[in-house]
N, C-alpha and C positions, 0 to 999 in steps of 0.2 A: 486493475487493468494493465495488461502488458503494453509498454509504450509503442511497440510496433503494431498494435491492434487498435490504437486510439481512433482510427478512422470510423469505427463502428458507431461512434457517437452521432455521426451525421447520416447514418443509414435510415431511410424511411421505406424504400421499396426494395425488396429482395426477391430473387428467384432461387428456389431450391430444386435441384435435380436429383432424383433418386433412381439408381440403376437397377437392372434386372437382378443382379446378384444380391441386392438388398431386399427387393420386393418379394423374391421367391426363396424357398428353401432348397436344399441340395437335391431333393426328389422332384423339384419342379412345381410343387404346390405353393400357394401364396403363404408368405411368412406373416401371418395375421398379427402376431405379437409385435414385430418390428414396425409394421404399418400402423398399428395402434399407437405406438410410442411416437412415430413420426407425426401422425395427425394431432396428437395431444400437444406437441411442441408448436405446430403451426397454429393451432387454436389459441394457445397462450400468446403467441406473437400477434395474432389477429386482435385479441382483446387489448394488448398493449398499444395498439394503434399502428402497427406495421402493415404495409401493403404487401401481401404474400402471394406469390405465384408459384405453382408447383408444376414441374415437368417430370413426367413419370415414364419409365420403361416398364416392361413386364408383360405386355399384352401377348406378344408372340410366345413367350415362355409359358404363360398360363394356358393359352390356346393349344399349344402343342401337347401339354400334359392332358388336357381334356379330350383332344381328338385321339390321342393314343389310347385313352381309356375306352372311348366310343368304338374305335376300330377293333380293339381287343374283344369287346362284347359282341361285335357283329362278324367276327371271323370264325371260320370253322377250324378244326384241328389241322386240316390239309392246308388251309390258307397260312397258318402259322408256320408251317414247314418251309414255305417258299421264302426267298430273299425279301427282306422288308424294304420297301421304298420309303425314302425320307418324305415326311409330310410337307405339303406346300406351305411355305412361310406366310404367304398372304392369307391363306385360309386360316392358318393358326392365329394371325393377327385379328381377323374378323371375329373369330369365336372368342378369343381371349379378352378383347377390348371391353365387351359388355360386362363380363364377369369382374374385371378389374375395376371398372368405374362403379359398378354396383356396390362393391366393397367399400370404396372410398366414400361414396354417398352415405352408406349406412354408418360408417365410422364418424364422419363429420356431423351427420344428423344427431348422433348420440351426444355430441358436444355442443349442439345448438349452433352449428356453423353451416352456412350454405356454400355449396361448391358448384362449379359448372365445368362442362366438358368442352374442350376445343381441340378438334383434330385437324392437323395441317399436313400439307405435303410440300416437297421441295418446290414444285412448280408454282404453288400459290404465291411464293415470295417474289416471283418474277413480275407480278402485277402490282404497280404502285398503288392502285386504288384499293387492292386487297390489304396492303400494308397499312394504309390510312384507316381503313375500316376496322382492322384488327386492333390498332392502337385505341381507337374510339371505344370499341366494345370492351376491351380490357379495363380502360379507365372508368367506364360506367360500372363495371362489375366491382372494381376495387372501391369505388365511392360508396357502394352499397354493402361493403364488408364481405363480399362474396370472394371465395378463393378460386381463381381460374386454374383448371387442371389441364395441362397440355400434353399431347402425345402425337408422334408422327402417325399419320393414317397409313400404315403399311399395307392395309388391305387393298387400297386403290392407288398406291404410289406407283409412279412409272419407273421407279428404280428396279433394276433387274431382279434383285432378290435381297431381302434383309440379310445382313451379315456379310454381304459380298461387295456391293457397289458403294464406293466411297467418293463418288463424284457429286457435283451439284453445289447449291448454295449451302446446304447442310447435309451431312452424311450419316448422322446418327443422333440420338437424343442428347448426347453431350454437346455436340455442335449446334443442335437446335436450341438448347438452353443458352449457349453463348450468343447465338443470333438474337434470341428474344431479349436477352439482357441488354444488348445494344439497341435493338429496335424499340423496346419499351422503356428505355432510359432508367434501368434499374440502378440502385446504388451499390448492390452487392450480389454476387453469384456464389452459391454454395453447392458444390458437387459432392454428393454422398457416394462413398465407395465401400468396399468390403474390407479395406485396411485403413489405418489411421491417417494416411496421407502419402506423400511422395518420399521414398527412401533412397539413400545413396547405394543401395544394394537390394537383393531380394528381401522382402519383408520377413520371410521365414528365417533368415539368417540372423542369429543373435548379435552379430557384429555390425549389422546394418543400422544406420542412424536415421531418424526422421529429419527431413529437411523442413525447418519451420518457416523459412522464407525463401522462395525460389527466385534466384537471380540468374537470368539466362546466361550471361557471360561466364558465370562461375560454375553453374550446374549442368549446362547443356551437354558438355562432353563427358561429364562424370557419370551420367546415368545411362544404364542399359535396361531396356524393357524386356520382361519375360513373356510368358504366354498371355494370350488374350483372356478376357473374362470367360469363365466356365459356361456362361449362358448369354452374355451380352455381345455387343459387336466389336468393341475395341479395347476394353480394359483400361489400364492406367495410361497407356500411350494416347488413347483417344481423349481422355480427360485432360491430360497435359496440353495437347494440341488445342483443345477448346479453351482451356484456361488462358493460354498464351494469347489466343485471339481476342478473348473478351477483355483481358487485362490491358489492352491498348487504351481502354477508356474507363473501365471499372475494376475494382479489386475482386479477386476470386479466391475462395478457400476450398481446397479439397480435403475432406475429412471423412471419418467413418460413420456409416449409417447404422452400424451395429452397436456403437457405444451410446448409452442412454444420454439424452439431453445435449448432444453435441451441437445441435443448431443453436440452442439457447446459450451454450458456452461461447460460441463464436460471437454472438450478439452482445455478450457480457464483456468481450475484449480479452478473453482468456486465450493463451497460446495453445490452441488445439489445431491439428491438421497442418497443412502446408498453405501458406499465403502466397498468392501471385499478385504482387503490388503493381499499381500503375507506375508509369515513369515518373510522374509528379510526386508520388509517395516514396519512390525508391531511395532518393538521396537522404531524406529525413529518417527513413527506417534504417538504412545502413549506418547512419550516424548514431541512432539510438540503440542499435543492437551491436555496435562495434565491440568486438571481444577485447576485453582488457582484464588481465589477471588481477586478483586482489593485491599482489605485490606491486604490480605496475601502478595500480591506483594509489597505493600508499606512497610509493616513490614519487609519483607525480605531485601528490599533495605536499611532500617534503620539498621538492624542487621549487614549486610555486611559492611555498612559504618563505623560502630564502630570497626569492625575488621580491616578495612583499616586504620583507624586512629591509631590503636594500633601497627602497624608494623613500621619499621624504615623508615626514609626519603629516604634512598638508595633503599629500597625495593619498595617504591611507585614510585621512579624514574625508576626502572627497569621495572615495569609494563607498564609505558608509552613508554619506548623504545621498549619493546616487541610488543606493539600495533602498533607502527610505522613500525616495521619490518614486522609484519603480514599483514598490509595493502599493503605494496609494494609486498610482496610475492603473495598475493591474487588479485593483480590488474586485471588480465585477467578475473577472475570470477566476480569481482565487476563490471567491465565495461560491461560484457555480460548481467548481470542482469539490469544494468542501461539502456543499449541500448534497452532492452525489454520494460522497463517502458516508455522510450521516444517514442518508436514506438507505443505503446498502447495509449499514450496520444495524439499523432498526429492523429492516426486513430479515436480517440474519439472526435476530433475537439477542443481540448483545445487551449486556446490563446497562441500565440507565446511567450509572456512574461513568462507564467507559464512553457512552455516547455524549455525555456532558463534556468530558475532557476533549473529545474529538471535535466538538462544535466550535467554530470561530464565530462568536456572537457579534452582533452589530457593534461597531466601534472598535473591534479588536485590532483590525488592520491599522487604523489610525493610531491606536495606542502603541502598537509595535513600532510603527514608524517614528513616533515621538520618542520612544525609548532609545531607538537607534541614533537619533539626532543628539540626545543627551549624551550618549556614549561617544559620539564623534567629537563633541565639544569638550570632553574631559581631557586632562593633560595626557600627553602621549606616554604610555607606560613603558615603552621599549627603550632600552639604553639609558634609563635613569641611573645616575650615580647615587648609590645608597650609602657608601662609606668610602672615605679617602684616608689612606695611611701612608706616612713617610716611613718606608722600611729602613732605608739608610740614606745617607746624603746623596741627593740626585736620583733616588730610586722611589717612585711613587706607585702605590698599589690602589686600584679602584675596584670596588665591588659594584657591579651593575646589574640591572634587571634585564632578563633575556627570555624570549619565548621558549616554551617547553619543546616544541617541534611539531609532531603530528598527533592529533587527538582522534580517538575513535569513540563516537557517542552512539550508544544504542538506547533508543527511547521508544515508548509505547504511547499510542493514542493521540498525544497532543501535538498537532502540527505547529502551533505557535512556538513550541520548544525549538523547532528547526530554525526559526528566524532569530531567536535569542542567541542560540548557540553559534550560529554562523556569524552574527555580528560581533560577538565576543571573540571568536577565533580571529577574525580580521583585525579587530582593535589590538589584540595581543600578539599578532604576527604569527599565528599558528596555522598549520595546514589542518584540514578537517575531513574526516570520513563520517558519514551519517547513515544510520540504519533505523528507519522508523517502522512502526507496526503496519502490517498489511491492510488494516482497517483504514489507514490514513494515506494509502498509496497515491490517490489522485491529488490530495492536498499537498503532500510532500513533493510530488513531482512538479507541480506548477510553481510552488514556492522556490524549489531548488532552481528551476529554469529562470525565474525572475531574478533571483539573487545572483546567480553566476553570469547572467546576461549583463549585469552592471559592473562586473569585474573586468578591468581593461586587459587587452591581449598581452601587454607587457608583463603582467603578473600571471595570467592564465586561469581559465575556468577550472582546471584540475586542482586548484587550491581547495575547493570544496567538492568532494565526491559523494554521490548518493548511491549507497549499496542497495540494490533492489532484490537480491536473492538471499534468503536465509542461509543457504548453504555456504555463501561467501564469508559469513561471520566466523565460522570455525577456522577458515584459512587465515583470516585477518588476525585472529587472536594468537596465531603462532608467530606473527611478525614482530617479535620483541626487539629486533635489530632496526626496525623502521618506525614503528608506532611507539610513542612515548607514554601515553596515558589513555586508559579506557574509563569512560564515565557512563555507567548504565543508569538509565532513568526509567523505572518501572516497578514491577512487582518484586516481592521478596525472592520468588523463584528465579526470576530473570537475573537479579543481582548475584544470587548464590551460584547459579550455573556459570556465569561469566567468571566469577572469582575462582571457581574450580577448574576453569578451562584455559587459563593463560598465565604466563610469567610476567606479563606487562602489568605495571602498577594499576590498581583499580581504585577509583574515587567515587563515592556515592553513598546512598542510603538505601537500605532494604525496606524499611517501613517508616511511616509517618504517624506514629501513635503519640499525639500531642495531648497534654493535660492542661486543664485549668483547675487550680485549687482555690476555693473560696474559704478564707480564714474567718474565724469567729468575729474579728473586728472589721470585716469588710463593709464598705458602703454598698448596701444591697441594690440600690439603683444602678450604681456603677457596675456591680457584678453582673446584673441582668443584661446590661448593654454589651459587656465584653463577651459573655457566654453566647448570647444570640448571634453576635457578629462572628465569633470564632467557629460556630457550627453552621450558620445559615449563609454567610457571605459567598462561600464557594465550597459546598460540602465535599466535592471530589478532590479538592486540593490536598497536597501532602501536609500543609500547615493548618488544616482544619482541626478543631477540637474533636477528639474521639472519646475521651474520658473526662467526666466532671467529678472532681473530688471535693467533698464538703466537710467542714469541721463538724464533729458530732453534736456540738452544742446547738447547731442550726437545724437539727433533724426535724423539729416540729414548727420551725419558724415560717411565718407567712411569706417571707421573701423567697425562700427556696420553693415553696408551693407555687408561688407566682412564676418563677423561672421555669419550673417543670410544666406548668399549664401553658405558658407561652410557647415552649418548644413543641409540645404536643399539638397545640393549635396550628402551628406552622407546618405540621406534618412530620415531625421528627419522631421516630420510634425510639423509645427509651427502654434500655435494659438495666437491670440492677445487679450490683455485687451481692455478696452474701447478706450484708446488713440492709442495704437499700431495697433489695427485692422483697425481703420480709416485712420491713417497716412501711414501705410505700406500696406494697402489693404490685410490684413490677415483675415482668418476666425476667428470669435469671439469665445473665450474660454467660455464654458458653466459655469465654475466656477474656481476661483483661488485656491480653496481648493480641489485640485484634484491631485492624484498620478498616473501618466501615467504608470510608470514601463515599458516603451516601448520607441520606437523611436519617441517620441513626447514631446513637451514642450510648455510652454506659455511664451510670452514676453510682458513686459509692461514698460512704461516710467513713472518716478517719478520725483518730483521737486528737491529733495536733499536727503542726507543720513537720515535725520529725517523722511522723507516720506517713504523711503525704510524700515526703522525700523518699522514704524507704519504698513506698508503693511505686513511685516513678522509676526508681532505680531497678526495681524488680520486673516491672511490666512494660516500661517505656522503651522507646527506640533511640533516645538521645538526640531527638530532633529539636523540638521547641516545646517549652513548658512555661506556664504562667501562674503567678500568684496574685490574688486580689485581696488586699489587706490595707488597713489604715495604720497598722503597727509597723513602724520602720525597722524595729529590731527583728521582728518575725520575717519581714521582707528581706532583710540583710542575710539572715540565716538561709533562706530559700535561694537567694541569688548566688551565694557563695558555695552552697553545698550541692545543689542540683547539677549533676554532671552531664549537661546536654549542650548541644552546639549553640543554642540560643535560649536564654532564660529571661523572662519578662516580669515586670512588676506593674500591675494595673494597666495592662495593654493587651489587646487581642493577639492571639497567636498568628493571625493572618498577616501581621506586619513582618513576619519572617520571610522575606522575599528580597531578591537582589535589587530589583528596581526601587522598592520602597526603602531599602537601606542606602540608596544613592549610588549603587554599583553600576547603574545603567541597565543592566540585565543580569541574568544568572545562567550559568551552564548547568546548574543543578545545586542540590544541597547535600553537603557532605556531613555524615555523622561520625566519620573516622577522626583520628587524631593526628595523622601524618599529613604534612604539606598544607592542607587547607581544611577549614571546618566551618559549618554553617553555609549560608548562601555563597556560592562560588562565583565571583565576578572576574574581572580582568586580572586582578592580583593573583587569584588562585590558579591562573593559567600561565604564570611566569615562574621562572627559576632565576638563578643568578650566575654570573660569570665573573672571573677575576681578570682584570686588565692591569698588567705591570708595565710601567714606562721607565726606561733607564737611559743611560748614555755610555754603554759599553761595560757595565759591571759584570764580574764573574765571581762565582763562589770560591773556587780554589781552596777548598777546605776551610772556608771562612777566614782565611789568612788576610788580615788587614781590613776586614769588613766590620764596620761599627754599626750595629743595628740600633736605630732610634725608636722605631715603632710609635711614631708620634701621629696623633689624630690631626687631620687637616680639614679645613672647612669644605663643605660640599659645593660643587660647581654644577648648577642646574643647567640642563640643555634647553 
């Protein structure tokens, strides 16, 4: 959902106005296909529980087309040679109204929806009793899930003529829709047009741009209106006038009635058409849509990080504690937004593994807050003296810990990652730019709002920037002069694309293909416990077991049969390697280099620990691998020779986690060998600086300088 369209969450009653240009084709006949699409959308909204009111134009246009045809049939050749008099608009309205409503009724009936016709005139609204009765009738209809269909009764209107007289309480169906929206206390008005919305120039001009949010002070003088509608009364100018009028109390969206499902897209919070916000919404929308370039965002994060580094350790600690408290206080809001993301992901047909990673399970917010408090109470990592050396008499060199600068984290699915990363960035004194997956947009937005709301103005909320557009990533990856490290957390494809697209150093892992090897000397009870935990505790995690390797001597053992039985009983689909598939009658795995991230795994038998190590080096991802054995010599071989970021003996791979390692949290797990490896906590987000303290020394060709290079005791801050 676009932040500027978040108001749609509170919409219950909406009015949709459809113009003549949408209702009819260019030849004047009814556009049955477009009307069918419109009715389908209104039916879906009706089923979803929205109160829907339709205001329709088109009666005059339809009637004119019918009367022209009747006149043609009843005219002689001589009559056709005479100058043709324009048909009476009121007569056209009278003829067209019945045909238009008959079509609406037929279309709604096909979808098992009841509709009703309400014809009104300008004079009706001068009577307070009429207005009260109108509101009562509409409320009764909506309570019965009936869709009221309004139209101006042009046939008996006292207006001089349709298309000409613009006086009165309302002057066309656009202004009627605006009046009804205010009169009936609607939450939203949607005006359907034959173009996508309001443009800053002629819509036909390729240089013209769609105005997504209309701000009167900004756009009023920039817009010039062209010709009126080809068939309606006022075209875009009339719609803008009506929208401005209605927006004094309710939001209005002008969008295309030609584009399929545009009404549904508006209610989904997508940025379609032109929004006319209320005054109350305007300040928040301007703030949320404030244009800031990727470079400005990165520079702001850098500047704020320097202010963060300049405050005391206690002040930085307080920021983290405030964030932990704010998360717990806002838990209900966070869970509501997350549930909306999860529901949308399920409806969109996302894989169960992704939905699982997306879900903030009960207790997760409390767990995250607890991790942040642990992080806050750790020793301050910034400015720690790592080494002191006397270079020469009176000349002391200190090697100190220092923040990297600005981090760009691109992650998929998991909103809890945003919290962990943000807290680590603050603890390590780094600026941060975050780009989450679109499937977690609501969750990420509310979490970002809660976290930045706890950052004091003296530091600045620009310390942590949330990137909302995928297009901005390409621009950010070019900023190697501002951004110091990129950490992608996601699929192999994501990591590979980022590595190929930037000169900025990239830290991360592409796959989490973790192995558990059961040696012939293993305690099978222990092996069963470890395997079940490594696979079942959180199957979607990157440290979950994907391949179970077993010593060949255990092929027919009851212990292995028991483990396989337990996995299958718990719902795990098991695939076999070339040996296991044949011996155990299992479906053959397509590849050993595969991360299931779900309730599935591969099993294969190997000759010994050396074969297991070779298999891991060939097919693994250097993430986390485990051996279960009672033979310490075999364990030592495995621990020394497996070249992975984390290697375990008799412990589940699920322990490979920053919080479980005591790092407070993790920004990700690195399978590379440069800078940081394994779960990356605060230390992985630091670099070093050299501080030299003297009293006037100069090199001068080293003349007279006696280098001592003596190690000095550390002075802890």
